[in-house]
GURO-750160 format. One line per field, with one value per residue: x, y, z of N, C-alpha, C, O in turn; residue number from 0; chain. Coordinates in steps of 0.001 Angstrom, whole numbers. Layout:
N
n.px: (X,...)
n.py: (Y,...)
n.pz: (Z,...)
ca.px: (X,...)
ca.py: (Y,...)
ca.pz: (Z,...)
c.px: (X,...)
c.py: (Y,...)
c.pz: (Z,...)
o.px: (X,...)
o.py: (Y,...)
o.pz: (Z,...)
nr: (NUM,...)
kette: (A,...)
//
This chain:
177
n.px: (-20963,-22153,-21649,-22936,-22515,-19906,-18617,-19575,-18406,-16079,-15983,-16481,-14256,-12308,-13124,-12542,-9976,-9044,-9855,-8241,-5497,-6069,-6667,-4195,-2182,-3214,-2524,95,1220,1897,2000,4211,6108,6505,9073,11148,12159,11477,9786,5946,4762,4332,1212,266,-60,-3504,-4469,-4446,-2483,-2267,768,1872,3232,2935,2777,4776,6038,6997,5886,3286,128,-381,112,1869,1794,2396,590,732,2477,1563,-1025,254,1633,-742,-1792,-10,-575,-1290,1186,3599,5339,8875,10164,12261,14725,14653,12262,10758,11132,10071,7603,7606,7356,4420,2987,3042,1314,-948,-1605,-2408,-4691,-6215,-6599,-7943,-10641,-14082,-15266,-17031,-15495,-16474,-16087,-16259,-15168,-12585,-11396,-11663,-10044,-7656,-7207,-7609,-5069,-3287,-3215,-4330,-6439,-7657,-8706,-10859,-12131,-14855,-16015,-19180,-19793,-17292,-13782,-12011,-10058,-7498,-5974,-3883,-2334,166,296,2579,4657,4184,2699,507,-1059,-3174,-5124,-8263,-9900,-12900,-12389,-11239,-8531,-5848,-3491,-837,835,3793,4482,5144,3244,715,999,-974,-1480,-2383,-3117,-4477,-5278,-8137,-10910,-11554,-10299)
n.py: (-59455,-56429,-53051,-50931,-52117,-52532,-50104,-49478,-51100,-50401,-47444,-47980,-49383,-47290,-45097,-46514,-46948,-44667,-44021,-46036,-44799,-42075,-42743,-43811,-42076,-40066,-40706,-40703,-38251,-35008,-33371,-31792,-33086,-35436,-37569,-35963,-36469,-35334,-34771,-34944,-31673,-31114,-30000,-26686,-25621,-24821,-23755,-22344,-22769,-22648,-22238,-25183,-25896,-28787,-30158,-30730,-28609,-29129,-31457,-30769,-30160,-27301,-23868,-22932,-20670,-17525,-17087,-15534,-13444,-12316,-11176,-9272,-7670,-6829,-4895,-2903,-622,1626,2731,5164,7022,7799,10870,13457,15389,18339,18464,17616,19870,22022,20840,21072,24002,24454,23332,24928,27100,25357,23666,26052,27166,24981,24707,26767,26355,25938,23670,20775,20518,20109,18012,19606,22026,21715,20937,23395,24877,23673,24222,26685,27358,27002,24482,21650,19035,18260,15644,14184,12051,11053,12584,14112,13412,11886,11750,13472,12517,13473,14639,16680,17954,19835,19766,18487,15585,15498,15203,16444,15571,14153,14141,15641,15716,15240,17194,19096,18553,18523,17132,16914,16054,15441,13959,11450,10698,8337,4754,4081,6577,9868,11392,10268,7210,5321,4198,521,-312)
n.pz: (-44073,-43836,-45120,-43455,-40926,-40398,-40513,-37866,-36322,-36680,-35680,-33232,-32454,-32563,-30675,-28684,-28720,-28484,-26191,-24325,-24839,-23835,-21147,-20573,-21065,-19577,-16898,-16920,-15637,-15783,-19288,-19406,-17657,-18439,-19363,-18655,-15802,-13873,-10840,-9867,-8834,-5364,-3774,-2901,538,1771,3934,7214,10305,13733,15467,17797,20876,21502,18716,16360,13887,11499,8749,8561,7256,6412,6501,9242,11646,14109,16741,18941,17747,15610,16867,18080,16032,14972,16848,16183,14978,16515,17443,17748,15135,15064,15944,14579,15880,15299,14447,17005,18432,17282,17666,20642,21090,20387,23055,25525,24856,23652,26334,28162,26781,27025,29857,30079,29308,30010,32535,32909,29901,26486,23461,21374,22354,23291,20638,19297,20776,20068,17437,17372,18036,15917,15134,12827,11817,13993,16510,18524,21380,23355,25873,27086,30058,30226,30152,27428,25280,22814,19841,17571,15066,12980,10229,9593,10221,12965,16158,18430,21579,24099,27187,28448,31620,33224,35316,34708,34526,32609,30280,28429,25455,23095,19888,17485,14273,14396,13758,11805,10806,11499,14636,16701,18072,17180,18847,18853,16755)
ca.px: (-20596,-22485,-20790,-22876,-22040,-18306,-18222,-19931,-17467,-14690,-15831,-16374,-12516,-11444,-13327,-11897,-8517,-8865,-10164,-7147,-4712,-6294,-6288,-2367,-1775,-3716,-2030,1793,1481,1336,2531,5649,6957,6794,10572,12037,13032,11035,8463,4789,4636,3127,359,646,-1227,-4475,-4910,-3245,-2628,-1336,2130,1608,4580,2351,2776,5875,5872,7150,5321,2033,-209,-924,1020,2036,2054,2632,-609,1072,3362,139,-1796,1156,1663,-2141,-1624,1296,-1267,-1050,2586,3994,6594,9763,10508,13660,15335,14120,10517,10244,11238,8872,6240,7677,6748,2667,2979,2740,-81,-1961,-1905,-3057,-6003,-7034,-6822,-9010,-11938,-15188,-15051,-16566,-15374,-17065,-15170,-15832,-14481,-11015,-11196,-11761,-8674,-6368,-7570,-6796,-3250,-2433,-3225,-5198,-6506,-7837,-9344,-11121,-13087,-14960,-16798,-20497,-19085,-15964,-12642,-11709,-8815,-7540,-4981,-4139,-873,201,443,4058,4394,4493,1306,373,-2105,-3414,-6620,-8807,-10182,-14132,-12507,-10251,-6994,-5285,-2308,-119,2412,4083,5582,4948,1900,675,1311,-2236,-1811,-3248,-2862,-5244,-5893,-9223,-11598,-12245,-10026)
ca.py: (-58337,-55311,-51956,-50166,-52897,-52735,-48973,-49346,-51869,-49447,-46356,-48385,-49448,-46061,-45127,-47536,-46923,-43273,-43881,-46275,-43537,-41166,-43273,-44086,-40307,-39292,-41696,-40490,-36924,-33665,-33585,-30984,-33739,-36624,-37750,-35198,-37178,-34231,-35077,-34185,-30786,-31050,-29002,-25763,-25815,-23434,-23357,-21784,-22969,-22092,-23046,-25325,-26734,-30167,-30761,-30296,-27587,-29892,-32156,-30418,-29887,-26082,-22672,-22585,-19073,-17537,-16348,-14262,-12475,-11923,-10113,-8008,-6963,-6091,-3577,-1570,397,2686,2890,6304,7057,8653,12565,14174,16680,19425,18090,17635,21483,22447,20630,21632,25109,24781,22674,26020,27731,24422,23745,27182,27092,23790,24767,27932,25674,25344,22433,20030,20692,19368,17759,20955,23130,21242,20983,24869,25641,23401,25047,28423,27643,26652,22844,20932,17719,17819,14767,14016,10855,10850,13742,13908,13059,11054,12320,13788,12181,14310,14792,17263,18146,21034,19555,17825,14320,15532,15470,16665,14638,14128,14194,16743,14766,15721,17635,19949,18299,18584,16394,17528,14980,14911,12761,11518,10453,7028,3715,4132,8021,10736,11590,9710,5830,5211,3179,-249,-305)
ca.pz: (-43328,-44298,-44791,-41780,-39516,-40622,-40288,-36823,-35426,-36904,-35090,-31601,-32027,-32752,-29577,-27600,-28863,-28158,-24474,-23887,-25014,-23012,-19719,-20278,-20905,-17931,-15614,-16928,-15416,-16501,-20192,-19517,-16859,-19305,-19980,-17968,-14711,-12673,-10366,-9959,-7664,-4145,-3556,-1756,1512,1403,5385,8023,11548,14805,16062,19089,21441,21270,17607,15498,12537,10494,7984,9010,5856,6572,6579,10490,12529,15494,16996,19538,17150,14881,17775,18451,14869,14792,17570,16102,14411,17042,17483,17138,14680,15789,15157,14373,17123,14920,14713,18423,18636,16645,18612,21762,20598,20597,24258,26700,24647,24176,27926,28673,26191,27598,30945,30228,28672,31191,33485,32175,28586,25308,22455,20363,23181,22716,19130,18872,21430,19424,16102,17744,18369,15236,15248,12442,12022,15679,16646,19957,21576,24602,26648,27930,31271,30362,29623,26062,24554,22081,19252,16731,14301,12795,8730,9714,10940,14430,16864,19917,21963,25477,27710,29159,32160,33509,36198,33778,34715,31318,29855,26750,24946,21680,19581,16093,14052,14605,12354,11009,10138,12514,15967,17942,17568,17006,19382,17892,15407)
c.px: (-21404,-21528,-21139,-22227,-20876,-17748,-18238,-19054,-16096,-14807,-15858,-14700,-11698,-11795,-12759,-10355,-7909,-8741,-8817,-5922,-4787,-6220,-4766,-1725,-2096,-3093,-352,1805,1403,2269,4093,6487,7317,8261,11351,12585,12649,9789,7012,5079,4049,2415,708,-485,-2074,-4928,-3762,-3558,-2142,-59,1514,2956,4103,2479,3740,5453,5966,6086,3686,1188,-924,116,1009,2127,2094,1811,-68,1623,2372,-703,-930,1421,-130,-2346,-728,834,-975,28,2905,5292,7460,9656,12086,13614,14310,12396,9910,10678,10443,7429,6348,7120,5154,2803,2475,1207,-1320,-2287,-2857,-4496,-6765,-7322,-7560,-10453,-12673,-14919,-16792,-16406,-16137,-16179,-15600,-15060,-13215,-10704,-10987,-10498,-7646,-6177,-6885,-5302,-2862,-2541,-4494,-5332,-7049,-9163,-9892,-12218,-13487,-15841,-18314,-20332,-18218,-14981,-12485,-10291,-8849,-6231,-4985,-2317,-1126,516,1846,3728,4693,2898,1434,-1032,-2231,-4884,-7132,-9684,-11948,-13922,-11353,-8961,-6750,-3694,-2121,1224,2799,4765,4826,3536,2023,881,-51,-2482,-2654,-2814,-3269,-5951,-7261,-9865,-11965,-11745,-9651)
c.py: (-57167,-54220,-51097,-50895,-52813,-51266,-48664,-49914,-50802,-47797,-46710,-48805,-48317,-45755,-45589,-47312,-45471,-43458,-44881,-45465,-42711,-41544,-43669,-42779,-39847,-40086,-41166,-39093,-35764,-33768,-32675,-31805,-35081,-36654,-36808,-35290,-36148,-34996,-34177,-33162,-30836,-29970,-28224,-25715,-24198,-22997,-23344,-22460,-22762,-23118,-23633,-26216,-27876,-30771,-30007,-29684,-28675,-30857,-32011,-29761,-28566,-25324,-22411,-21165,-19078,-16635,-15074,-13034,-11732,-10723,-9221,-6984,-6454,-5002,-2375,-534,1931,3355,4010,6153,8085,9710,12904,15072,17878,19568,18114,19130,22173,22020,20973,22975,25583,24159,23852,26516,26767,24028,24818,27443,26109,23995,25946,27412,25683,23860,21752,20688,19970,19106,19167,21859,22828,21173,22328,25431,24920,23961,26408,28484,27318,25032,22589,19830,17209,16817,14194,12470,11502,12336,13199,12902,11804,11694,12538,13431,13124,14449,15549,17698,19134,20949,18629,16077,14333,15500,16108,15934,14727,14023,15504,16075,15791,16936,19064,19776,17967,18083,16433,16542,15422,13856,12799,10753,8779,5994,3952,5681,8762,10676,10889,8307,5896,4200,1734,-549,-1945)
c.pz: (-43904,-44134,-43479,-40667,-39497,-40231,-38660,-35769,-35543,-35987,-33621,-31481,-31900,-31220,-28341,-27568,-28088,-26373,-23716,-23599,-24109,-21484,-19547,-20005,-19789,-16612,-15618,-16243,-16076,-17992,-20316,-18586,-17291,-19754,-19604,-16734,-13480,-12059,-10010,-8520,-6461,-4056,-2339,-735,1220,2839,6248,9765,12610,15298,17528,19502,21597,19892,16717,14269,11256,10163,8364,7708,5800,6828,8433,10891,13787,15920,17714,18684,16326,15534,18083,17437,14613,15614,17495,15354,15110,17697,17079,16251,15132,14863,15336,15426,16571,14817,15874,18810,18139,17359,20150,21995,20977,22333,25348,26228,24588,25393,28432,28032,26794,28652,30949,30069,30238,31616,33438,30806,27741,24572,21649,20987,23158,21460,18729,19742,20747,18058,16410,18057,17162,14628,14134,12380,13355,15345,18196,19877,22977,25104,26807,29105,31457,29733,28175,25593,23313,21187,17989,15990,13162,10892,9000,10203,12238,15057,18359,20565,23461,25789,28403,30225,32481,34680,36054,33971,33137,31218,28256,26362,23479,21069,17876,15678,14303,13274,11351,10238,11163,13628,16846,17502,17789,17950,18745,16863,15362)
o.px: (-20892,-20678,-20326,-21578,-20451,-16635,-17406,-18915,-15315,-13803,-15366,-14034,-10626,-10926,-12600,-9645,-6885,-7843,-8406,-5379,-3779,-5764,-4248,-990,-1320,-3385,351,2958,678,3366,4929,7656,8174,8646,12405,13404,13257,8988,7007,5474,2876,2977,1173,-1669,-1703,-5662,-2670,-4676,-952,-13,860,3572,5059,2281,3551,4547,5166,5329,2949,1715,-2009,1101,116,2765,1941,2022,-261,1288,2385,-999,-1432,1467,-347,-3068,-611,1568,-607,-112,2585,6175,7009,9308,12844,12547,13359,11621,8752,10288,10081,6439,5339,6445,4757,2577,1464,188,-2395,-3504,-3908,-5394,-7937,-8447,-7910,-11380,-12097,-14348,-17679,-17294,-16603,-15188,-14548,-14267,-12506,-9524,-10164,-9973,-6566,-5049,-5945,-4583,-1632,-1861,-5566,-4395,-6947,-10099,-9014,-12809,-12761,-16217,-18592,-20714,-18267,-15279,-12923,-9439,-9902,-5220,-5899,-1296,-2180,909,1916,2621,5345,1970,2389,-2019,-1382,-5748,-6337,-10640,-12091,-14893,-10849,-8173,-7482,-2813,-2837,2302,1868,5485,4241,2801,3062,913,85,-3335,-3631,-1965,-2588,-6939,-7597,-9282,-12890,-12419,-9317)
o.py: (-57055,-54261,-50652,-50424,-53043,-51148,-47950,-49451,-50527,-47136,-45939,-48529,-48280,-46072,-45032,-47469,-45241,-43131,-44509,-45384,-42442,-40746,-43809,-42450,-39253,-39839,-41194,-38703,-35702,-34300,-32903,-31425,-35782,-35763,-36723,-34444,-36085,-35680,-32950,-33601,-30482,-28895,-28601,-25760,-23107,-22019,-23913,-22568,-22596,-24341,-22927,-26985,-28520,-31985,-28839,-30200,-28900,-31187,-32994,-28782,-28544,-25848,-21694,-20502,-20030,-15450,-13916,-11867,-10502,-9657,-8154,-5777,-5504,-4102,-1370,399,2975,4361,4191,5341,9150,9742,12529,15508,18293,20495,18514,19360,23153,22731,21134,23164,26584,25177,23594,26406,27002,24037,24558,27902,26339,23564,26231,27983,25506,23046,22395,21501,18973,19819,19744,22525,23817,21396,22528,26468,25509,24142,26990,29461,27299,24624,23153,19198,16052,16914,13766,11968,12253,13049,12007,11734,10967,12259,11573,14318,13525,14364,15291,17635,19294,21956,17852,15601,13429,15801,16146,15834,15383,13856,16323,15659,16905,17602,19763,20672,17172,18549,16148,16426,15764,13022,13708,10270,8123,6345,3966,5940,8182,9800,10746,8243,6631,3119,1863,-1029,-2473)
o.pz: (-45018,-43244,-42668,-39734,-38365,-39718,-38100,-34637,-34633,-35721,-32797,-30482,-31296,-30408,-27255,-26575,-27445,-25596,-22617,-22498,-23457,-20664,-18440,-19073,-19040,-15443,-14608,-16428,-17068,-17819,-21190,-18534,-16753,-20512,-20235,-16375,-12412,-12696,-9907,-7440,-6575,-4263,-1263,-1069,788,2979,6214,10267,12339,15430,18295,18764,22027,19857,16377,13615,10348,11076,8446,7179,5219,7348,8883,10073,14552,15663,17344,18884,16380,14996,18434,17671,13861,15186,18196,15029,14573,18392,15905,16527,15553,13683,16230,15858,17234,15051,15998,19954,18790,17528,20836,23007,21574,22988,26001,26909,25139,25584,29017,28738,27091,28904,32094,30643,31311,30891,33999,30547,28294,24725,21375,20321,22972,21189,17835,19338,20767,17600,15869,18267,17206,13686,14357,12867,13764,14552,18946,18921,23627,24174,26668,29046,32359,28681,27549,25616,22818,21884,17206,16676,12547,10303,8048,10455,12760,14307,19134,19837,24066,24927,28864,29571,31976,35039,36934,33669,32546,31940,27296,26945,22749,21620,17287,16539,14381,12095,10127,9389,11639,13793,17862,16769,18717,17869,17943,15952,14302)
nr: (0,1,2,3,4,5,6,7,8,9,10,11,12,13,14,15,16,17,18,19,20,21,22,23,24,25,26,27,28,29,30,31,32,33,34,35,36,37,38,39,40,41,42,43,44,45,46,47,48,49,50,51,52,53,54,55,56,57,58,59,60,61,62,63,64,65,66,67,68,69,70,71,72,73,74,75,76,77,78,79,80,81,82,83,84,85,86,87,88,89,90,91,92,93,94,95,96,97,98,99,100,101,102,103,104,105,106,107,108,109,110,111,112,113,114,115,116,117,118,119,120,121,122,123,124,125,126,127,128,129,130,131,132,133,134,135,136,137,138,139,140,141,142,143,144,145,146,147,148,149,150,151,152,153,154,155,156,157,158,159,160,161,162,163,164,165,166,167,168,169,170,171,172,173,174,175,176)
kette: (A,A,A,A,A,A,A,A,A,A,A,A,A,A,A,A,A,A,A,A,A,A,A,A,A,A,A,A,A,A,A,A,A,A,A,A,A,A,A,A,A,A,A,A,A,A,A,A,A,A,A,A,A,A,A,A,A,A,A,A,A,A,A,A,A,A,A,A,A,A,A,A,A,A,A,A,A,A,A,A,A,A,A,A,A,A,A,A,A,A,A,A,A,A,A,A,A,A,A,A,A,A,A,A,A,A,A,A,A,A,A,A,A,A,A,A,A,A,A,A,A,A,A,A,A,A,A,A,A,A,A,A,A,A,A,A,A,A,A,A,A,A,A,A,A,A,A,A,A,A,A,A,A,A,A,A,A,A,A,A,A,A,A,A,A,A,A,A,A,A,A,A,A,A,A,A,A)
//
């Protein structure tokens, strides 16, 4: 037997031995679990699926969620936060003057008219939606966590309400949120 033939067989034997070793270790599980008696962890679900009254939640290979609850949570952005009695009293002081200013606007009023009337009464951050033949929804604050908000309709009828800012911040919920 020649020396080159002998070293080739030895190399082949070494590669085969390593292959068997890697195959055995690979089947044994993760090295941290070998000899500990622990089991291989179960994979975490990577998909979500809606709860159904027809399919039990247990045993599903997804994270089960309640679609109705999620939709209700998604609409919370427009809910107003509560105001303290002191802040409510502060907001109430604006109501009369703001109503008078909005009632004095030309009919139909435009969004710029509404904004100017609100700002003339010390309110900042005025927002308006609508106009051009549709009612104008408006909201404005004085820098506190409180708001005045309401509608000036196309016939000049004015509504004024008070409350806290909405969950998204600001005084007026944007359309299409």
